[in-house]
C-alpha positions as CSV (number, residue, x, y, z in Angstrom):
1,M,50.9,-75.3,-58.6
2,N,51.4,-71.8,-59.8
3,Y,54.4,-72.8,-62.0
4,W,53.0,-76.0,-63.4
5,P,49.9,-75.3,-65.5
6,L,49.4,-79.0,-66.4
7,A,48.2,-79.5,-62.9
8,G,45.0,-77.7,-63.8
9,L,44.2,-79.8,-66.9
10,R,41.0,-81.8,-66.7
11,L,39.1,-84.1,-69.1
12,R,35.5,-85.2,-68.3
13,T,33.3,-87.9,-69.9
14,P,29.8,-88.8,-68.7
15,T,31.2,-91.0,-65.9
16,L,35.0,-90.3,-65.7
17,E,37.4,-87.6,-64.8
18,L,41.0,-87.6,-66.1
19,R,43.5,-85.2,-64.5
20,W,47.1,-84.5,-63.7
21,P,47.7,-86.6,-60.5
22,T,48.0,-85.0,-57.1
23,P,50.2,-86.7,-54.5
24,A,47.1,-88.4,-53.1
25,D,46.1,-89.6,-56.5
26,L,49.5,-91.1,-57.1
27,D,49.3,-92.9,-53.7
28,A,45.9,-94.3,-54.7
29,L,47.2,-95.3,-58.1
30,A,50.1,-97.1,-56.5
31,A,47.7,-99.0,-54.2
32,L,45.7,-100.0,-57.2
33,A,48.8,-101.3,-58.9
34,A,49.7,-103.2,-55.8
35,D,46.3,-104.9,-55.9
36,G,46.8,-106.0,-59.5
37,V,46.3,-104.9,-63.0
38,H,45.7,-108.1,-64.9
39,E,44.8,-111.8,-64.2
40,P,47.6,-114.1,-63.0
41,G,49.5,-115.7,-65.9
42,Q,48.9,-112.8,-68.2
43,Q,51.5,-110.2,-69.2
44,P,50.0,-107.4,-71.3
45,F,53.1,-105.2,-71.0
46,L,56.5,-105.6,-72.5
47,A,58.2,-104.8,-69.1
48,P,57.2,-107.4,-66.5
49,W,56.6,-104.8,-63.8
50,A,53.1,-106.1,-63.0
51,E,54.7,-109.5,-62.1
52,A,56.7,-107.9,-59.3
53,P,55.6,-108.2,-55.6
54,P,52.8,-105.7,-54.7
55,T,55.1,-103.3,-52.9
56,E,57.5,-103.2,-55.9
57,R,54.5,-102.6,-58.3
58,A,53.4,-99.7,-56.1
59,K,56.9,-98.2,-55.9
60,S,57.6,-98.5,-59.6
61,T,54.3,-96.8,-60.4
62,L,55.3,-93.8,-58.4
63,Q,58.7,-93.7,-59.9
64,F,57.3,-94.0,-63.4
65,H,55.2,-90.9,-63.0
66,W,57.9,-88.9,-61.2
67,R,60.3,-89.7,-64.1
68,Q,57.7,-88.4,-66.6
69,W,57.3,-85.2,-64.6
70,A,61.1,-84.6,-64.4
71,A,61.7,-85.3,-68.0
72,W,58.9,-83.2,-69.5
73,R,60.0,-80.9,-72.4
74,P,57.7,-79.1,-74.9
75,S,59.5,-81.0,-77.7
76,D,59.4,-84.4,-75.9
77,W,56.6,-85.0,-73.4
78,S,54.7,-87.9,-71.8
79,L,51.4,-87.0,-70.2
80,G,50.2,-89.5,-67.5
81,M,46.7,-88.8,-66.2
82,V,44.9,-90.6,-63.4
83,V,41.4,-91.8,-64.2
84,L,38.6,-91.4,-61.6
85,R,35.1,-92.7,-61.4
86,D,32.9,-91.3,-58.7
87,G,36.0,-89.8,-57.1
88,V,37.9,-93.1,-57.0
89,V,41.1,-93.7,-58.9
90,V,40.5,-96.6,-61.3
91,G,43.5,-96.4,-63.6
92,T,45.8,-94.3,-65.7
93,Q,45.7,-93.0,-69.2
94,G,48.9,-91.8,-71.0
95,M,49.7,-89.9,-74.1
96,E,53.2,-89.0,-75.4
97,A,54.7,-87.2,-78.4
98,R,58.0,-86.0,-79.7
99,D,58.2,-82.8,-81.8
100,F,54.5,-82.6,-81.7
101,A,54.3,-79.1,-83.0
102,V,55.7,-80.4,-86.3
103,R,54.7,-84.0,-86.5
104,R,51.2,-83.7,-84.9
105,E,51.2,-87.3,-83.9
106,V,50.7,-88.9,-80.5
107,S,50.8,-92.4,-79.0
108,T,48.7,-93.6,-76.1
109,G,48.9,-96.3,-73.4
110,S,46.9,-97.1,-70.3
111,W,45.9,-99.6,-67.6
112,V,42.9,-100.1,-65.4
113,G,43.0,-101.8,-62.0
114,L,42.0,-105.4,-62.1
115,R,38.9,-105.0,-60.0
116,H,37.6,-102.3,-62.4
117,H,37.9,-104.4,-65.6
118,G,35.0,-105.2,-67.9
119,Q,33.1,-102.0,-67.1
120,G,33.7,-99.9,-70.2
121,I,36.3,-97.7,-68.5
122,G,39.0,-98.3,-71.0
123,T,36.9,-97.1,-73.9
124,Q,35.9,-93.9,-72.2
125,M,39.3,-93.0,-71.0
126,R,40.9,-93.6,-74.4
127,A,38.1,-91.5,-76.0
128,A,38.9,-88.7,-73.6
129,I,42.6,-88.6,-74.4
130,L,41.9,-88.8,-78.1
131,H,39.6,-85.8,-77.7
132,L,42.4,-83.9,-76.0
133,A,44.8,-84.9,-78.8
134,F,42.6,-84.1,-81.8
135,E,40.2,-81.5,-80.6
136,G,42.3,-79.8,-78.0
137,L,45.9,-80.0,-79.5
138,G,45.1,-80.3,-83.2
139,A,46.7,-83.8,-83.7
140,E,46.6,-85.4,-87.1
141,Q,47.5,-89.0,-86.1
142,A,47.3,-91.2,-83.0
143,T,48.9,-94.6,-82.6
144,S,48.4,-97.4,-80.1
145,G,49.6,-101.0,-79.8
146,A,48.8,-104.1,-77.8
147,F,50.0,-107.7,-77.7
148,A,48.1,-109.9,-80.2
149,D,46.4,-111.8,-77.3
150,N,45.3,-108.7,-75.4
151,A,41.7,-108.9,-76.6
152,A,40.3,-106.1,-74.4
153,S,42.8,-103.5,-75.7
154,L,42.4,-104.6,-79.3
155,A,38.6,-104.2,-78.9
156,V,38.9,-100.7,-77.6
157,S,41.1,-99.7,-80.6
158,R,38.7,-101.1,-83.1
159,K,35.7,-99.7,-81.4
160,L,37.2,-96.2,-81.6
161,G,38.0,-96.5,-85.3
162,Y,41.7,-97.3,-85.5
163,A,43.0,-99.1,-88.5
164,D,45.6,-101.9,-88.5
165,D,49.1,-100.5,-88.9
166,G,51.2,-103.7,-89.0
167,I,53.0,-105.7,-86.3
168,D,56.2,-105.6,-84.2
169,R,58.0,-108.7,-82.9
170,Q,59.6,-107.9,-79.6
171,V,61.2,-109.8,-76.7
172,A,59.4,-110.1,-73.3
173,G,61.6,-112.0,-70.9
174,D,62.7,-115.1,-72.8
175,R,60.0,-115.2,-75.4
176,V,59.0,-113.4,-78.6
177,V,55.7,-111.5,-78.5
178,V,53.8,-110.0,-81.3
179,T,52.5,-106.4,-80.9
180,R,49.7,-105.3,-83.2
181,R,50.0,-101.6,-84.1
182,F,47.0,-99.4,-84.8
183,R,46.7,-95.9,-86.2
184,L,43.8,-93.4,-86.2
185,N,43.8,-90.3,-88.3
186,R,41.9,-87.1,-87.7
187,E,39.2,-87.7,-90.3
188,D,38.3,-91.2,-89.1
189,W,38.2,-89.9,-85.5
190,Q,35.8,-87.1,-86.5
191,M,33.5,-89.7,-88.2
192,R,33.5,-92.1,-85.2
193,R,33.5,-90.0,-82.0
194,R,30.4,-90.6,-79.9
195,I,31.4,-90.2,-76.3
196,P,31.1,-86.5,-75.2
197,V,34.3,-85.1,-73.6
198,Q,34.8,-81.7,-71.9
199,I,38.3,-80.2,-71.6
200,A,39.2,-77.6,-68.9
201,G,42.5,-75.8,-68.2
202,L,44.1,-76.4,-71.6
203,E,44.7,-72.7,-72.5
204,A,47.4,-72.3,-69.8
205,C,49.2,-75.5,-71.0
206,A,49.8,-74.6,-74.6
207,A,53.5,-73.9,-74.2
208,E,54.0,-77.1,-72.3
209,F,52.9,-79.0,-75.4
210,G,55.2,-76.9,-77.6
211,L,52.3,-75.0,-79.1
212,P,51.3,-71.3,-79.4
213,Q,48.0,-70.7,-77.7
214,S,46.5,-69.8,-81.1
215,D,47.0,-73.4,-82.2
216,L,44.6,-74.8,-79.6
217,S,41.2,-76.0,-80.8
218,H,38.1,-76.2,-78.7
219,S,39.0,-76.4,-75.0
């Protein structure tokens, strides 16, 4: 993609690769969504998309990423990367920001295919996107959130050094759910980072994130 430099962005950990999805990657991600992203009876997302029939989950996954691509602006962006292990798509890791060049704050969200749960993938892929945010783009703050009963997501946030940042009470269907908010600042991230991450292709993407190239850190 000569006119879309984000297509060349890559993050690598000891066992994972995160990248801008190709059409084939999106097809694999849609199939993963169709197979399931959480145990029956659970609802870790505010929108009940994962409760839909398999074909609808797959279709909505494609549409979600297409909307992100079409809506991208340097002042308001949402980066959705596919996560691969041994060349196989296992999930997706997102990061978004508004007015990043001024606020220097990002928020993250992700999911891993059900059959890949419990293998440490969630921690590595969050560590990778945080490395991009803090080391690559020069972020000062990163936020995340999860339902109070989503033990796996809460554990990842705590493992990576986030601090509690309060709660939100929201409506999911016909019930109230409590979302726990977490915040990680640059200093705490620098003290806790342990997973090595390599970034490739960032230099060409600076303008897409609303930054002059001189603002990029180690890439």
